[in-house]
C-alpha positions in Angstrom: 38.4 194.8 3.6 40.6 192.3 0.9 38.2 193.6 -2.0 37.9 190.6 -2.7 34.2 188.9 -3.8 33.4 186.6 -1.1 33.8 183.0 -1.9 30.8 180.4 -1.8 31.4 176.9 0.3 28.2 175.3 -0.4 27.8 175.9 -4.3 24.4 174.1 -4.4 22.0 173.4 -1.8 22.5 169.2 -1.7 26.0 170.0 -0.5 25.0 172.5 1.8 22.6 170.1 3.3 25.0 167.1 3.3 27.8 169.3 5.2 25.0 170.4 7.7 23.5 166.4 8.6 27.4 165.5 8.8 27.9 169.0 11.3 24.9 168.2 13.6 25.7 164.1 13.5 29.6 164.7 14.8 28.0 167.1 17.2 25.3 164.8 19.0 27.6 162.2 18.7 28.0 160.8 22.3 31.8 160.7 23.6 33.0 158.7 25.9 36.2 159.5 26.8 39.3 156.8 28.5 41.0 158.0 31.1 44.7 157.2 31.3 46.1 160.5 32.7 46.0 163.3 35.3 44.8 166.1 32.3 42.3 163.5 30.7 40.4 163.5 34.1 40.6 166.8 34.4 39.1 167.9 31.1 36.2 165.8 31.8 35.9 167.6 35.6 35.1 171.1 33.3 31.4 170.0 33.5 29.5 167.3 35.5 31.2 163.6 34.9 30.1 160.7 34.9 32.9 158.4 35.9 32.3 154.4 35.2 35.4 153.0 36.5 36.2 149.0 35.3 37.8 145.7 36.3 39.0 145.4 32.7 38.5 147.0 29.3 34.8 147.6 28.9 32.1 145.5 26.8 30.4 145.8 24.3 26.8 145.6 26.2 28.5 147.7 29.0 29.5 150.4 26.2 26.2 150.2 24.7 24.4 151.1 27.8 26.7 154.0 28.7 26.0 155.4 25.0 22.3 155.3 26.1 22.5 157.0 29.3 25.0 159.3 27.7 22.8 160.6 24.5 20.1 161.0 27.1 22.3 163.3 29.3 23.9 165.7 27.1 25.2 168.1 29.6 27.3 165.7 31.4 30.6 164.0 30.4 31.1 160.3 30.1 34.1 158.6 30.5 35.7 155.0 31.6 38.3 154.2 33.9 39.8 150.7 34.1 41.2 149.9 37.6 42.9 147.3 36.3 45.7 149.3 34.5 45.3 152.2 36.5 45.1 153.5 40.4 42.5 155.7 41.1 42.7 158.3 44.2 39.5 158.1 45.4 38.9 153.9 44.7 39.2 152.9 48.4 36.0 154.9 49.9 34.3 153.3 47.0 30.9 151.0 48.4 32.1 148.5 46.0 34.8 147.5 43.7 34.3 147.2 40.4 34.0 143.3 39.1 33.8 142.4 35.3 29.9 141.9 35.1 29.5 145.5 37.1 31.2 148.4 36.9 30.9 151.1 39.2 29.8 154.2 38.6 30.9 157.9 40.4 29.4 160.7 39.5 31.8 163.9 40.4 30.4 167.5 39.6 30.9 171.1 40.7 29.7 172.6 43.7 28.5 175.6 44.9 31.6 177.0 48.0 29.9 177.3 51.3 30.3 180.3 53.7 33.0 178.9 55.3 35.3 178.0 51.8 33.6 181.4 50.1 36.7 183.7 51.4 39.3 181.9 51.0 38.2 181.0 47.4 37.5 185.1 47.0 41.4 185.3 48.2 42.5 182.4 45.1 40.8 184.1 42.6 42.6 187.7 43.8 45.6 185.9 43.0 44.9 184.6 39.8 44.0 181.3 41.0 40.0 180.0 41.5 40.1 176.5 43.3 37.5 174.0 42.1 35.1 172.5 44.5 34.2 169.3 43.6 31.8 166.6 45.1 31.1 163.1 44.3 28.6 161.1 45.0 28.7 156.7 44.2 25.6 154.9 42.4 25.0 151.8 44.8 22.2 150.2 43.4 22.5 147.5 40.2 23.6 148.1 36.9 20.6 148.2 35.0 19.4 150.9 32.3 16.4 152.7 35.0 18.8 152.2 38.2 21.4 154.5 36.4 19.2 156.9 35.4 16.9 157.8 38.4 20.9 158.1 40.0 21.7 160.3 37.3 18.6 162.6 37.6 19.1 162.9 41.8 22.8 163.5 41.7 22.4 166.2 39.4 19.5 168.1 41.0 20.7 168.2 44.4 23.7 168.3 46.1 22.1 165.5 48.5 24.8 162.9 49.6 27.0 164.8 47.7 30.7 164.3 49.2 32.9 167.2 49.1 36.3 166.4 48.2 39.2 168.2 49.6 41.4 168.2 46.9 40.6 166.5 42.8 41.7 163.1 41.9 44.4 161.9 40.2 45.2 158.8 38.2 48.4 157.1 37.8 49.9 153.7 36.0 48.9 150.8 38.6 52.5 149.3 38.6 53.1 146.0 38.9 53.8 144.2 42.3 57.8 143.7 43.3 59.3 141.1 43.2 62.3 140.2 46.1 65.7 140.1 43.7 67.1 137.0 43.5 70.6 136.7 45.0 73.2 134.8 42.5 75.7 133.4 45.3 79.5 134.3 44.0 82.1 131.6 43.6 84.0 132.0 47.4 80.6 131.7 48.6 80.2 128.2 46.7 82.8 127.3 47.8 82.4 127.9 51.7 78.9 126.3 51.2 81.0 123.4 49.5 83.4 122.8 52.2 80.8 123.7 55.4 78.7 120.5 53.3 81.7 118.6 52.6 82.5 118.7 56.3 78.9 117.9 57.9 79.2 114.7 55.1 82.1 113.5 57.1 81.0 113.8 60.4 78.2 112.0 59.8 80.6 109.4 58.3 82.2 109.3 61.6 79.1 108.8 63.6 78.1 106.2 61.8 81.2 104.4 62.3 81.7 104.6 65.6 78.2 103.6 66.1 78.8 100.4 64.1 82.0 99.7 66.0 80.2 100.2 69.4 77.3 97.7 68.2 80.4 95.4 67.4 82.0 95.5 70.7 78.5 95.0 72.6 77.9 91.6 70.5 81.2 90.6 71.1 81.2 91.0 75.0 77.8 88.8 75.2 79.2 86.1 72.8 82.3 86.0 75.6 79.6 85.7 78.7 78.0 83.1 77.0 81.6 81.3 76.4 82.1 82.1 79.8 78.7 80.2 81.0 79.3 77.2 79.3 82.5 76.8 80.4 81.5 76.5 84.0 78.4 74.0 83.4 81.3 72.0 82.0 83.1 72.1 84.9 80.2 71.4 87.0 79.6 68.2 84.8 83.1 67.5 85.5 82.5 67.6 89.6 79.4 66.1 90.0 81.0 62.6 87.5 84.0 62.8 90.1 81.9 62.9 93.1 79.9 60.0 91.7 83.0 57.7 91.0 84.7 58.2 94.6 80.5 57.1 95.7 81.0 53.9 93.3 84.8 53.3 95.0 84.0 53.6 98.2 81.0 51.5 97.7 83.2 49.0 96.7 85.5 48.9 99.4 82.8 48.7 101.8 81.4 45.6 99.9 85.2 44.0 100.0 
């Protein structure tokens, strides 16, 4: 159409072999996506998606196991979602929460529409909006290559124990816990608080002073009572002495 002679892309067989090898290596490379948004999750859900839910960033040993599964199941997309940073709409429905040692595997796949939903889907297709019918199944075994390979084979081959989702799952950033704001008192509030403290301290001092006065008054009363008792004892002794003197005088008279 352009009347130009076609240009040879690979001038030599060696260049052609190197390019072909690079293309094959790129095409067969195992890719594990890191989910950070709803858009990335929707791209993974376009096919069967093996979603690994972790409590933190994936360790090297965990990544090796995931790559091994990815190499075995080429028609399935693999992705990792860190629940320590992101919220997942289905995480409350998991049989167990992921830990640092054992992430959780959730298989999400496309399902055939049931009879009751076929009519709804046809109506949406007529409007140009084809709804996705998604199903989910969680892996409940130990974190091992053999157990997860068997689970993947069974879950991809049949719809047994696959739960139909009413709406596609979603992802959002996990917000930090809200802390109660600290209220700084104003100058007027500080002055009122200081006045209340001063009044309370003055009332306490007055109470202590009155208690001390009452204690001193009671002690004085006890001292006066003791002095009165001593005076009465002295009067009685004087009366006894006078009686004895009168008796002596009377006896002397009788002798005379």
